[in-house]
N, C-alpha and C positions, 0 to 999 in steps of 0.2 A: 606590622610598622605602621606609626601613624603619621601623616601628614604636620606639615607645621601651621601654626597661626600664630601671628603678632600683632596684639593692640598696642599703637601707637598712641599716646593722647598726653594733655597736659596740666591735668589736673582739673580743668577749669568745670564750671556745673554743666556746662554740654559734652564734657567727656567721661565725666563720672554718673552721670544718665545712661550714657552710650556703654559704658563700660557693666553697668550692670543689668541693661536691657539688650546687649548683645555679643557682646564678650562670653559671659556669664553663660548663653544660651549653645552654645557651641557642644556638637558633644566630642566629649573629652575621651572616647574611645575611637575618636575618627582622626581628631588633633589634638597633637600638643600645642598650649594655649600660653602664650607669653605677655604678659601686659609690662608693657615699657612705657614710665612717665616722662617725659621727654624734658619736663621742666626741671627736674631730679639728674637724668641721667642725659645732658646734654653733648657727651661724645657719643652719642646713637642717634645725633639729627642726623650725620651722613651717612647712616645707615637706613635710616628711613627714606632718606631723601635716593638712594639706590634703588631703593627698592620701589618706586613711583608714588610714595606721599606726596601729597602738596598741601594738605593741612591735615588737623588733628580735630576730633579722633577721628581715627582709620585703621582698617581692618586690611592686614595683608595673609591671603591665603593661598598656601600653594604656590608664592609669588607674585599673587596678584590683588594688586591695592584695591581697596574700596573704602570710598569716603564717605563720611557717614555725619550728616549734618554739617556742620562750620562752628568750629570752637576758638580755631586760630591757626593761620597760615605757620609753616615752619621757619620761614623767614623772620616772623615776630618772635621764637623760640631763642633764636640763634643771641 
């Protein structure tokens, strides 16, 4: 069974670069990876907040959020 990794982003240049460099480097044999574009999926902002995400891009691995650089705060996406 693989663990879950969720990459939250807003589609901005910082987010796209993070997705290219970080999310794609995750070992898919260990993690089931989902990329969530919060600019397009605003209904999932509350989910990201509950997971501890404060800004995007962010990667949540096994329930722990890791913030990567700074593209936008979640409040900017609401």
